[in-house]
C-alpha positions in Angstrom: -52.4 158.8 75.9 -51.6 155.1 75.5 -50.4 152.9 78.3 -46.8 151.8 78.4 -47.7 148.7 80.5 -50.1 145.7 80.2 -53.0 145.2 82.6 -54.7 142.0 83.5 -57.8 142.9 81.5 -55.6 142.7 78.4 -55.3 139.0 78.8 -58.8 138.3 80.2 -60.5 135.7 77.9 -57.3 135.0 76.0 -55.4 133.0 78.5 -56.5 130.6 81.3 -53.1 130.3 82.9 -50.3 132.9 82.8 -46.8 131.3 82.7 -43.9 133.3 84.3 -40.3 132.3 83.8 -36.9 133.7 84.6 -34.4 133.7 81.7 -31.5 133.6 84.1 -32.4 130.9 86.6 -34.8 128.0 87.1 -37.6 130.0 88.7 -41.0 129.6 87.0 -44.6 129.3 87.8 -48.2 129.4 86.5 -51.0 131.7 87.6 -54.7 131.5 87.1 -55.8 134.6 85.2 -59.3 134.7 86.8 -57.7 134.6 90.3 -55.2 137.3 89.3 -58.0 139.5 88.1 -60.0 138.8 91.3 -57.0 139.8 93.4 -55.6 142.8 91.4 -58.5 143.9 89.3 -58.8 144.2 85.5 -56.7 147.3 85.6 -54.0 145.9 87.7 -50.5 146.7 86.4 -48.8 143.5 85.2 -45.4 145.1 85.1 -45.6 146.1 88.8 -47.0 142.6 89.6 -44.0 140.9 88.0 -41.6 143.3 89.8 -43.2 142.3 93.1 -42.8 138.6 92.1 -39.1 139.0 91.7 -38.9 140.8 95.1 -37.6 137.7 96.9 -35.1 136.6 94.2 -31.5 136.6 95.5 -30.5 137.9 92.1 -32.9 140.9 92.0 -30.2 143.5 92.8 -27.1 141.7 91.5 -24.3 144.2 90.9 -23.9 142.9 87.3 -27.0 143.8 85.3 -26.8 140.7 83.0 -27.0 138.5 86.1 -30.1 140.1 87.6 -33.5 138.3 87.8 -35.3 138.6 84.5 -39.0 137.5 84.6 -40.9 137.0 81.4 -44.4 135.8 80.4 -43.7 133.7 77.3 -47.4 133.5 76.4 -48.1 137.3 76.3 -46.7 137.8 72.8 -49.2 135.2 71.5 -52.3 137.1 72.8 -51.3 140.8 72.8 
């Protein structure tokens, strides 16, 4: 059975820094991949991690779906 989510081990050795950006607001950041793996493990669920990141966004539960927080990792498509 294949996974339906990415894990930190998928990007290990391919990226040094993981960029995260919201397509709906100015929120963005960069995370060191080695530190992410040390904290969450190689098998840490990146989808859950990104959901947790958006947890303090005031737009996370906006009534209009098209206005809700939408975090993306623009570099993932280059390495996966």
